[in-house]
LUMDRENZA-999984 format. One record per residue: x, y, z of N, C-alpha, C in turn. Coordinates in steps of 0.02 Angstrom, whole numbers. Each point is the difference from the previous one (the first is absolute). Layout:
BEGIN
n.u	n.v	n.w	ca.u	ca.v	ca.w	c.u	c.v	c.w
X	Y	Z	X	Y	Z	X	Y	Z $
...
//
This chain:
BEGIN
n.u	n.v	n.w	ca.u	ca.v	ca.w	c.u	c.v	c.w
-6757	3749	3660	-71	-19	2	-44	57	23 $
24	36	55	-40	56	24	-4	55	-53 $
55	10	-37	-1	51	-53	-50	-18	-54 $
-3	-64	-18	-48	-22	-51	-72	12	23 $
-14	-18	63	-68	10	27	-17	74	2 $
51	42	17	-12	71	2	-18	27	-69 $
36	-23	-51	-14	23	-68	-68	-22	-23 $
-19	-62	18	-67	-23	-19	-54	42	33 $
11	17	64	-49	42	35	-3	69	-30 $
60	26	-19	2	67	-30	-38	1	-66 $
8	-53	-41	-36	-3	-63	-75	-5	11 $
-19	-35	53	-72	-5	14	-29	66	21 $
40	41	35	-25	64	23	2	53	-55 $
47	-7	-45	8	50	-55	17	-37	-63 $
-50	-30	-31	10	-42	-58	35	36	-57 $
-17	64	-7	28	38	-56	76	4	5 $
27	-3	59	73	5	7	36	-61	-27 $
-36	-57	-5	32	-62	-21	-27	-26	-66 $
-46	36	-30	-30	-22	-63	45	19	-58 $
-14	-27	-58	38	14	-60	-14	71	-24 $
44	29	-41	-12	68	-24	-67	6	-37 $
-27	60	2	-65	11	-32	3	-17	-74 $
-54	-29	-24	-2	-18	-71	-4	63	-42 $
26	-5	-60	-2	57	-46	-69	9	-30 $
-7	51	-43	-66	15	-28	-24	-51	-52 $
45	-42	-26	-19	-47	-53	2	-72	26 $
-56	-34	-5	-7	-67	26	-35	-45	-51 $
22	-62	-4	-35	-49	-41	-63	-23	36 $
-57	3	-36	-63	-23	28	-31	-49	-49 $
-25	-55	27	-34	-50	-41	-75	10	5 $
-32	4	-57	-73	8	-3	-26	-51	-49 $
-45	-43	24	-27	-53	-41	56	-42	-32 $
50	-13	41	58	-42	-20	43	31	-55 $
-4	65	-8	41	35	-49	43	52	37 $
65	6	-17	44	47	35	0	70	-31 $
-3	49	43	3	71	-20	51	35	44 $
33	50	-27	40	45	41	-41	62	13 $
-12	15	64	-41	57	19	44	50	37 $
4	60	-26	41	53	31	-48	54	27 $
3	12	65	-48	44	33	35	62	26 $
-27	58	-18	28	63	22	-55	45	28 $
21	51	38	-47	48	29	8	66	-37 $
-55	23	-29	3	61	-40	20	61	41 $
-11	-2	66	17	57	43	74	-1	20 $
29	-60	5	68	-7	25	52	-15	-53 $
-21	-33	-54	47	-20	-52	-4	46	-60 $
58	13	-29	5	47	-57	-13	-39	-65 $
-64	-5	-18	-21	-37	-61	-3	50	-57 $
34	-16	-56	2	46	-56	-9	-38	-66 $
-17	38	-52	0	-26	-67	59	30	-38 $
30	-40	-45	57	21	-39	-10	-19	-73 $
23	42	-45	-2	-16	-71	65	18	-36 $
22	63	8	58	24	-38	50	35	46 $
62	2	-22	50	39	36	-4	73	-23 $
47	41	25	-3	72	-16	10	15	-74 $
29	-46	-37	11	11	-72	-58	-24	-42 $
-51	-29	33	-58	-24	-37	4	-72	-22 $
53	-35	20	8	-70	-19	-36	-45	51 $
-43	-46	-24	-34	-45	48	51	-43	38 $
-13	-11	64	45	-42	39	1	-71	-27 $
-58	-28	-13	-4	-64	-34	16	-61	43 $
55	4	38	23	-56	41	9	22	73 $
-8	-47	45	6	15	71	69	24	19 $
53	-28	-29	67	20	20	14	72	-18 $
-26	22	-58	9	71	-18	-36	46	49 $
-61	-20	19	-38	41	48	35	0	68 $
24	-58	22	34	-4	65	61	45	1 $
38	1	-54	59	43	-5	-20	73	2 $
-55	17	-33	-24	69	-1	-20	22	71 $
-38	-43	34	-21	16	69	61	8	45 $
50	-44	-8	60	4	41	38	65	-12 $
-1	23	-63	35	62	-16	-32	61	33 $
-63	-8	21	-36	53	35	2	-8	76 $
39	-50	22	7	-9	72	-49	-48	31 $
-39	-36	-41	-49	-46	27	17	-72	-15 $
-43	-45	22	8	-71	-13	-66	-29	-23 $
0	-33	-56	-60	-31	-27	-8	-68	33 $
-51	-8	43	-8	-63	36	-51	-46	-32 $
-39	26	-46	-51	-39	-35	-18	34	-65 $
-15	-39	-51	-25	28	-62	-39	-54	-38 $
-45	22	-43	-42	-45	-40	-25	39	-60 $
-9	-35	-56	-30	34	-58	-69	24	19 $
-20	59	-27	-59	33	27	-48	23	-54 $
-15	-43	-48	-50	19	-50	24	-14	-70 $
-48	0	-46	14	-18	-69	27	59	-39 $
36	-16	-54	36	53	-36	8	-18	-74 $
13	51	-40	12	-8	-71	72	-21	-13 $
17	-14	-63	67	-23	-17	54	50	20 $
-17	64	0	49	51	19	0	14	75 $
-34	-42	39	-5	3	74	-48	54	24 $
-35	34	-45	-52	47	23	-57	-39	31 $
-28	24	57	-57	-34	31	-60	-2	-47 $
-38	-54	4	-61	-6	-41	-53	48	24 $
-7	7	66	-51	44	28	30	54	44 $
-40	24	46	21	54	44	65	-16	35 $
44	49	1	61	-6	39	17	69	28 $
5	4	66	16	62	35	60	-12	44 $
50	43	-5	59	-4	43	14	69	28 $
2	4	67	9	63	36	-50	53	-24 $
-62	-22	-8	-54	46	-17	-6	19	-73 $
47	-23	-42	0	17	-71	-21	-61	-41 $
-50	10	-44	-25	-56	-40	38	-5	-66 $
23	-60	-15	31	-13	-65	-52	-25	-50 $
-46	-41	24	-54	-26	-42	-66	14	35 $
-54	9	-39	-65	14	28	-40	-63	16 $
-54	10	36	-43	-55	20	-38	-28	-60 $
1	-66	-8	-38	-34	-53	-64	-27	31 $
-57	25	-24	-64	-18	29	-38	-52	-41 $
18	-11	-62	-38	-44	-44	29	-71	0 $
-43	-48	-20	22	-69	-7	48	-5	-59 $
40	-53	0	48	-9	-53	24	-72	-2 $
50	-13	-41	26	-68	-7	43	-20	60 $
8	-64	9	46	-26	51	-26	8	71 $
43	-20	46	-19	3	71	-13	71	24 $
39	47	-24	-8	70	22	-71	24	-13 $
-27	-17	-59	-66	25	-20	-59	-40	24 $
12	-50	44	-54	-41	27	-33	37	57 $
-49	41	-16	-32	42	52	-40	-42	49 $
-2	22	64	34	59	26	74	-12	12 $
39	50	-22	70	1	18	9	51	56 $
62	17	18	7	44	58	68	32	5 $
10	34	56	60	40	12	26	-14	70 $
65	-13	5	34	-2	64	30	69	11 $
-13	30	59	23	68	12	29	7	70 $
43	51	6	34	16	64	-7	75	9 $
-22	20	60	-10	72	11	9	15	74 $
49	40	17	16	16	69	15	-65	38 $
-39	-14	54	15	-59	40	-50	-56	-10 $
-38	1	-55	-46	-55	-15	9	-21	-72 $
-26	-59	-15	3	-26	-67	-67	-32	-16 $
-10	-20	-62	-63	-32	-17	1	-32	-68 $
-48	-44	-10	-16	-27	-66	-72	19	-14 $
-10	37	-53	-67	25	-17	-18	-20	-71 $
-63	-19	-10	-26	-11	-67	8	66	-38 $
12	-3	-64	20	58	-40	-47	59	8 $
-65	-10	-7	-47	56	5	-3	27	72 $
7	-44	49	0	22	70	63	41	14 $
56	-20	-29	62	39	6	-10	69	-31 $
-30	3	-59	-10	63	-35	-41	48	42 $
-51	-27	33	-43	42	42	38	23	63 $
37	-44	29	35	16	63	53	54	-11 $
35	-2	-56	56	45	-11	-14	51	-56 $
-62	20	-7	-17	47	-53	29	70	13 $
13	17	63	25	67	15	76	4	1 $
32	-52	23	74	0	3	24	-73	-4 $
55	-12	-36	24	-69	-8	36	-24	63 $
4	-66	9	42	-26	55	73	7	-18 $
43	-16	47	72	6	-12	24	-50	-52 $
-25	-62	5	17	-53	-47	-63	-38	-20 $
-2	-24	-62	-56	-42	-22	20	-39	-62 $
-24	-61	-5	10	-40	-60	-63	-39	-14 $
-22	2	-63	-62	-34	-20	17	-67	-31 $
-40	-51	16	9	-65	-29	-67	-36	-1 $
0	-63	-19	-62	-37	-2	10	-73	-17 $
-48	-39	19	-64	20	30	6	8	76 $
-52	31	30	-7	-5	72	-8	-74	17 $
28	-20	56	-9	-69	24	-57	-4	50 $
-1	49	46	-53	4	50	-27	70	0 $
-67	7	-2	-32	65	0	-50	2	57 $
16	40	51	-44	6	60	-18	-69	27 $
49	-44	6	-9	-65	30	-27	-53	-46 $
-12	16	-64	-28	-47	-48	50	-12	-55 $
8	-63	-21	47	-15	-54	-25	29	-66 $
46	19	-43	-17	24	-67	-47	-51	-34 $
-55	23	-27	-50	-47	-27	23	-41	-59 $
52	21	-35	23	-37	-59	50	-56	18 $
21	-4	63	50	-50	18	-34	-69	7 $
32	-49	-30	-28	-68	-2	39	-46	47 $
-34	-32	48	36	-44	47	34	-58	-35 $
-24	-18	-59	30	-56	-38	43	25	-57 $
20	63	3	41	29	-53	63	-39	-13 $
16	-10	-63	57	-41	-19	63	41	-16 $
-6	66	2	58	43	-11	41	3	64 $
56	-35	1	42	-3	59	64	38	-13 $
13	50	42	61	39	-6	25	19	70 $
63	17	3	25	33	60	-29	70	-1 $
-30	22	55	-36	64	0	21	42	60 $
-7	66	-7	11	43	57	-54	54	4 $
-12	24	61	-53	48	11	9	35	66 $
-48	44	16	3	39	61	-70	8	30 $
-2	-5	66	-62	12	36	15	44	60 $
-51	35	24	9	47	55	-55	-11	52 $
19	3	64	-49	-8	53	-52	55	-2 $
-55	-12	34	-56	47	-3	18	69	26 $
46	4	49	18	65	28	54	36	-41 $
24	-32	-53	49	32	-44	71	-2	24 $
14	-38	53	68	-1	27	40	-60	-22 $
-26	-60	8	37	-59	-20	-4	-11	-75 $
58	-6	-31	4	-11	-72	32	-68	-11 $
-35	-43	-38	23	-68	-13	20	-6	-74 $
65	-10	-11	25	-15	-67	10	-75	-4 $
-28	-32	-51	1	-73	-4	23	-23	-68 $
42	-52	0	19	-33	-62	-6	-75	11 $
-28	-34	-48	-6	-73	6	67	-32	-19 $
18	-52	37	62	-35	-16	-10	-59	-46 $
-62	-11	-20	-18	-50	-50	-55	30	-44 $
-11	-28	-59	-55	26	-42	-68	-12	34 $
-43	52	-1	-67	-4	29	-49	32	-48 $
-65	-15	9	-49	36	-41	-25	62	36 $
-36	42	-35	-24	63	29	-42	-10	62 $
-46	-49	-3	-48	-9	54	36	-19	64 $
47	-46	-5	39	-21	59	39	59	28 $
30	39	-44	40	58	22	-45	51	36 $
-59	12	-28	-46	47	31	-24	-24	68 $
-14	-65	6	-23	-28	64	53	9	55 $
63	-3	-19	53	12	49	-10	68	34 $
-11	52	-41	-8	67	28	-63	5	42 $
-55	-28	-24	-63	6	37	-2	-44	62 $
18	-63	-7	-12	-48	53	59	-8	48 $
61	8	-24	59	-9	42	24	67	29 $
3	52	-42	26	64	23	-55	48	22 $
-61	-13	-19	-57	41	23	-1	70	-29 $
27	9	-60	-1	67	-30	-66	11	-37 $
-35	54	14	-64	13	-34	8	15	-74 $
59	25	-19	15	15	-71	71	-23	-16 $
7	-30	-59	66	-23	-22	4	6	-76 $
61	11	-24	11	15	-70	54	-45	-29 $
-14	-26	-59	49	-40	-37	51	48	-31 $
64	-16	6	52	42	-30	26	-29	-65 $
17	-66	-1	22	-30	-63	10	-75	10 $
18	-33	-55	8	-72	2	67	-22	-29 $
5	0	-66	60	-29	-32	64	35	21 $
-3	64	18	62	36	18	7	9	75 $
-41	-34	40	2	9	72	69	-16	29 $
27	49	37	66	-7	30	1	35	67 $
47	-21	43	4	29	67	73	9	20 $
11	50	43	66	16	26	-5	5	76 $
32	-46	34	4	0	73	71	-20	19 $
46	47	7	70	-18	13	10	-39	65 $
-43	11	50	6	-38	62	-11	-75	-10 $
-37	-17	-53	-12	-70	-17	43	-22	-59 $
47	42	-19	43	-13	-57	-40	-14	-64 $
-53	39	-8	-40	-6	-61	4	66	-38 $
28	-4	-60	3	57	-45	-11	-27	-70 $
-63	-3	-21	-17	-34	-62	8	46	-59 $
27	-27	-53	13	39	-61	-42	-28	-57 $
12	26	-59	-38	-21	-58	-14	59	-45 $
-59	1	-31	-19	57	-42	0	64	39 $
20	55	-32	-5	65	33	-72	15	18 $
-9	31	59	-66	17	25	-17	73	-14 $
-64	16	8	-23	69	0	-3	24	72 $
-59	18	25	-5	24	70	23	-53	50 $
33	25	52	24	-42	55	-22	31	66 $
-25	-41	46	-15	23	67	57	-23	45 $
22	45	44	55	-17	44	-9	30	69 $
37	-29	48	1	27	68	72	20	16 $
8	62	22	66	28	13	11	11	74 $
59	-19	24	20	16	68	61	45	-4 $
3	48	45	57	48	1	54	-26	48 $
//
């Protein structure tokens, strides 16, 4: 009995010693009665990268191939998600930069499909900060030197705290969707995938109203997939183009 009382007192004095292990970076969050998986990383502390091809030029396409590649280099892939739209041969539709080298250039004009629904934007990673920038704002910011990584997609979901003007709250296009938003200071990066079909407006409101990101970017819909081995989630399907991943050594 005395031992039990002692342990209770000890927990009261140092709760952390008796609490459950810290939660991982990916958590299910319900917003407006819809479930989303939100994976949060710190651009200064976490090794966030973009991936497209292996050394032979072959697109990774699937998470398991990328995970094996990262493991062969001595790392561990702890998270991955498709990271932008692509052509049938897996070439990115818009700007794609990996380790400072651009494979595709910035697309500034309107066009067909979600990608061309201006304003679109760019998710980028550079040194210890990250960001989501509207395409022309990105062009101005990085006119002298490119960031380490960047992928262009569209449409923007949130632009300087305002939802994309073309998004309809009563939109009937329901899909599983994924996207990315970044905190105002450029450190917290939120990768989100819906676990049920949602419309654009609802998805955008999640970033603005629940996560508080001033800017957020849509990555894709029909091919949205996620890899989180800690949650035993490794989704397969059609081969992907660009992939965003987080590597631990």
